[in-house]
Every structure is written in structure tokens, then in C-alpha cells.
N, C-alpha and C positions, 0 to 999 in steps of 0.2 A: 246336662246337669253337672254343677260343680261338686267335686268330692268334698267330704267333710275333712276339715283341716286337723292335723294331728297336734295334740298338746305335748309339751315336754316337761322337764323338771328344772328347777332353778339351781344356781350355784349353791344356795343354802341347803337344798335337798342333797346335792352331791356331797357336800361337806359332812352332813349328818350321816349319810350312808357310809362314807369312807371311815368316819370315826367309829361307827357301830361295828363295821367289819373288822377294823383293826383291834378294837378292845375285845371283841368276842374271840378273836384269834389269840390274843394275849392271855385272857383269863381262862378260856375254855378249850382252846385248841381248834376251834371251828373255822374252817376255811370256806366261808360263804361265797357262792358265786352270784347269788341274788339276795338282796335284803328287802323284806317287806316292812313298810312303815305307813303311818297315816300322815297325810298332809295336814297343815294347820286348819284347813276347812273340812277335815273329816273324810277325805277321799283316800282309799287304799291304793298304795303305790307299790310296784315291784321294780326295783332299780338294780341293774347289774353292776358288779364290781369288776373293774378291769384287772386289778392285780392286788395281792396282799404280800407283805414282807414282814418277817418277825425278827426282832433282835432279842437281847437279854431281858430288858425290862421295858421294851417299846415295840410297837408295831405300826405299820403304815398301810392304809387303804387308799387306792386310787380309783376314782370314778370319772368316766368321760361325760362331760356335759352334753346333754341332749336337749335341743330346743324345739323338737317337733318341726312344724312348718313355720315357726317364727323366724324371721331373718335376723338372728341374734349373732353378734360378733364373737360371743363366747362358745358357740356351738362346736363341739368336738374337742375342746381343750381339756387337759387333765386337771381335776380338782383333787388335791391330795390332803389326807388327814393323817398326821402322825400322833399317836397317843402314847403317853408315858406315865407309868405309875411311880409316884414319888412319895417320900416321907413328909415333905413340906412343900407347899406351893411356892415356887420362886417368885421374887418380886420383879415384875416386868411392867414398865410404865404404860405400855400400850395394851397390856392385857386386860381382859374382861373377866372379873372374878365373881364366882357364884358358889359360896360355901366351900365345898371340897373339890370344885372343878374350876379350872382356869382355861379360858379359850383365848388364843392369841393368833394373830395373823403373821405368817412368815413371808418368805419370798413371793413376790407377785401379788400379795394382798395389800391394798393401799392403807395408808394411815390418814386419819382425818386431821386437817390443820385449820379448818375454819368453823365458825359457829353456824348453827341453823340446820344441821343434818340430824339424823336420828341417833347418831353416835357422837359423844362429846369429842372435842378436839384433843388430839394426843393419843386417841385409842385406835385400835385396828378397825378398819371399815367393814365390820361384820354386823349387819343390821339386826334389829330385835327379832324378826321372824326366824332367820337362820340361827341366831343364838338359842332360841327356844327349841328348835328342831334338834340341834346338836346336844343340848342339855337333856332333852327327852330320850335321845338314843343312848347316851351315856348312863343316865339314871336307870333305864330299863335293864341294864346289865349289872350295875353295881348294887342296886336295891338299897338295903339298909347297911351294907358293909362299910366299915370304916376305911375307905380307900380314897386316896387323893389322886386326881387325874389331871394331867395337862394335855390339852388338845391343840396342836399346831395345825392350822389350815394354811397350806401354801399352794401356789398356782404357778408352775414353771413358766408359762407364757403370759402371766398376768401383766407384766410391765409393758410388753409390746402391744397387748390387747387394749390396755388402758388408753393408748394413744388414739384409738378409734372411738373413744367414749367422751362424755362431758366431764369425766372425773377431774382432770387437771383444772378446769374452770371452776369446779365446785370446791377445790381445795383438798382433793384426795390424791395423795402423792405416793409413788412407789408401786402402784399396781391398781387392780380393779377392786370393786366392792363385792362383798358376798351378800347377795340380795335374795329377796323372795318373801312377800307378805303371806303367801299361802303354801309355797313349795312347788307350785305348778306354773309352768309357762304356757299361757294361752296364745295361740297364733294371732298375729296382728295384721293379716291381710285385710286392708281397709274395707273393700267391698264386701268380702265374706262376713266380716264382723258387723258391718252395717246391716246386711241382710238378716243376720241372726238376731240383732237387736230389735229390728222392726218386727220380726216374727214373735219374739218374746213379748213385746209390747202389745201386739195384736192378740196373742193368746190371753194375756192378762185382761185385756178389755173384754174379750168375748166370754171368758170363763167367770168373771166376777160381775160384769155389767156396770162396774163403777166408772164414774167420769173423772176420777182423780188417780194420781200416781206419784210415787216418790222417785226422784232421780238422784243417784249418787254417782260420783266419778269413779269410785273404786272400792276396794275392800275396807279401806280406812273409813269411808263414809258409812258402809254397812255396819262396821263395829261401833261407830259413833251412835247410830240409830239404836242399836241393841243396848248400848249403855244408857241411852235416854229412855228406854222402854217403848220405843216406837216399833210397831210390828213391821218387819221387813218383807212380809209376804206380798205386799203391794209395791215393792221396790224393783227398779231396773237399774243395774250398774251400767252406766252409759259410756265409760271410758272417756275419750277426748271429744266425743261427737255431740256436743250439746245442741248445736244448730240443727243438725240432721234429726236429732231426737225430738226437738221442739216441732219441727215440720211434720214428723211422724205422728206426734201426739195430736196435732191439729187435724191431720188427715183421718185419724181414728176416732176423733170426737171427744177427746179428753178436754175438760174444762178447768181443772185445777191441778197444779203441780207444786209439791214441796221439793225444792232443790237444795240438796245438802252436800257441802263439799269442803275440802281443805282450802285454806286461804290461798295456797299456791295456784290452785286451779280457778277458784271463784273470783279472784282479783282480775283475771283476764276478762271474764264476762262483764265485770263492772266497767271495763274499758271497751266493750263492744266486740270482743274477740270470741267467736263461736266455734272454733276448733282449737282446743286448748293444748295440742301437742306442741312441744317446745320448738320443733322444726318449722311450724307454721307461723307462729308469732309469739312474742314475749312481751316486754314492756311492763312486767309485773311491778317492779320497783318504781318505775315512772308513774304508773297509775296510782300507786299508793301515795307517792309524793304529791301528785296533782290534787288528790282529794284531801291530803293533809293541809295543803295551802288553803282550801276552802274553810277549814275550821281553825285556822291560825295556829296550827301545830308549830312549835318553835323551830326556827330555821336550822339550828344546830342539830336537832333531831332528824330533820329531813335530809340533811347532808349525810348523817350516819346511815339512814335508810338507803340512800343511793349507793353507798359504798358497802352495803351488806352482801354477804355471800348468797343468802337465800331469803325468801319472804319470811320464812319462819324466824330467822334471826332479826330481820327488819322489824317485826312486830314488837320485839323487846324494847325498841327505841321509841316507840310511840307513847307519848305522855297522855294525850287526850283519847281515851279509849272509845269515846263516842264515834271516832273515825270508823270503827269496824261495823257499827250499825249503819253508818252512811254507806259503806261498801255493800252491806247486806241489802239495803234498799235499792241501790243501783243494780245489783245483780238481778233482783226481782223485776225492776223497771225495764232494764234492757231485754230481759227474757220475754216479758209481756209484749214489748214493742216488736221483738223478733217474730212473735206469733201473730202479729198484726191485731193485737188486742183480743185474740180468740181465747186465750188461756190466762187465768189469774195465777200468778206466781208468788210464793213466799220462800225466803231462803234463810239458811243457817250456815254459819262459817265456823270452822274449828281448826285447831292446831294438832300436830302429831301427838301431843300429850292427851288428846281426847277431850279437851275442854272447849266449850263454845266461847268464842270471843266476840261474835257479833251476829245480828239477825235483822231481817226486815221487820217493819213495825208490827205487822199482823201475823208473824210466824206462829206464835203460840196459840193465837185464836184459831188459825186454820188447822194447825196440828191437833189441837184439842177437838175440833169438830170432826176431823177425819180419822184420827188414829188414837186419840186419847193422850194422856200425859199432861 
């Protein structure tokens, strides 16, 4: 019997813990060895602090990144947070400003140089999830006090670690990104993850008796459903394994699937790719362009698409928005064909902003029949 794989915590969690430990030392003199905090999906975490250092009006917390059983290149590296209390927040072009708190990436944290990512060009590559965790940790200590705080996140080995990632290709220069949509790293052993996904789907079928399910690629899909008012109790987060999960759904007797995903994953299914991991296959921009040709999208727009950094950016260049409904229909069609017509699919596609940009023709009809809205 295979053992249960251990989860870890993200670079964003490390930054938040380091910032909390540093500010608690600076304000209250507390030398925390362990910091308790909630992940963004409500799970209680206890994260050790490797070291704390205090200066006159600043302090630093260092946390060692722990990836559990996930084969992550950042495992074991130092994530450092230096906090400083200031009279006025300095003007730093790459900084992220939040009222009386400034978060900025230092050495080893990349800077975004291209469009289409979750952080605008010119800013430190600290994603929205980590931003929120860091803000929560700082606000829990300063409360209503009129205190201005600068949080520098820096990663001594960030630049050399970035060479082992896709960051340079994405236009993130000078280091790695500070990531984490929930704060927790779940292990990515493919067979173990597939086994757990099959069990989750089987339990859902046996416990509810329903012949339908919602598939979402990740936490962004779950958040999108919650925003739309769709009950996520009948949802399975499928990661990259859409082909495997369709086969599993057929085996377990499901007849209808709502497939909800970010355009960056969904576009691959429209091209007949049923493992959406970037190492398996890509072609996202090419698939978008090929379908754009079918609806006579202007050539100059399609050339911009091909030269885009991400699909998210490419979407901004599309003039004929019906293209995204065409993609939605192809996602549903290709998925149905993959099931050998055993399952009816309807799909919805969204961007990181949380806005739906396209859907298959009968998405709202099926969604209304199954889950309301």
C-alpha cells in the first residue's frame, strides 16, 4: 500500500510567516519559533521560523520553503521577509501598495516584464494569493494603529532557482515568483494524484447518486463557480488530468459534466489535448489563432496573439468575442468525443479576473437544470 503523500507550504506562505515573525519581534519583542496561520482555503497551518534578526526599526524573518512530497525546485531554499516601520511609504516603482502597507520584491524575487500574468508589468512577481497572506499577517499585528510598514520579500537563491523554471520564458526576470493560490503545496505524484481523484469521484457518485459532476482544473475554477453562485459540493478539482477524469466518469456512470476552466487550460482541450500540463503539450496560442481564422478575426490581431506572452494577454487582442464561444463549444465537443459520446458536456471559460469570456451553447441550460443560477 502506498503511503499518503505529505503536503507542504508555498513561497507565499513562507513570506507571510517571515513577515509576521519579523513584525511581531519588532513591535512586541516576541521571538516566535512557530507561527500559526490560516491558509487562504481555511486550513490551519503551523510553520517554523528558521531565524529572526532585529535592527533599530526593522526586523527580518527567514523561513525554509517546505514542499512536502512535491518535487519542487524551491524546496529547502530561504524565503526572507524584512519589515520596516516608516513615517511615509517610499515610492518604489515595482512595489505593491495597500493603504499603509507596501510589499516589494528584493533580491531573488523576479520582476514582471510582460503582459498576461496575474501581476502587471513592472511590478514584483508576488502573486495575489501571497499578497493577501502577507497583508493578513501584517494587519493582524498592527490592527487599527496608525503604522506604516514596508515588507521586503527576498530570496537569496532565487536567481539561480529561476533558471530551472519557466519564468524567463514568461517574462519574469531577476528571480522566481512568490506563488500560492491557497498557501498549501499539494504533492504532484501523478499516479497517487490520479488514484485520489478517482476515489473522490467515486465517493461523490456513491454518496449522492447523481449522474452529473462539475470538473474544474484548480482553485481558480472553484472560486469562479462560487462567484457565479454554483454549488461546489458536486465539484471535483481535476488538475491537469482531464482525459483520465473523463474515462473515470464514464467508468463510474456519470452522464453529464459541467467543465469549467481558465482559458489557458481550456484552450488545450479545444485542440484535442487531454493532459493540460505544460510539459505534455502546449499549442495554446496556435489553437486560438486557428479558430480565429475560422471567424475571420483580423490578421493583425492574430499576429499579436502569436507573439503574446500568455493566453490571458492574447485574449485582449481578440476583436470578435464570439471566438470564445466557439472555443467553448469545441471544449464541450472534444470532451464528448473523448468519452465516446457516453457523456454530455457543457463548458464555461473565464480569465484570471474571474469574468466569463465564453461558453458552449447550452451551458446555462445545463447549469440551470443541475445547480441553479
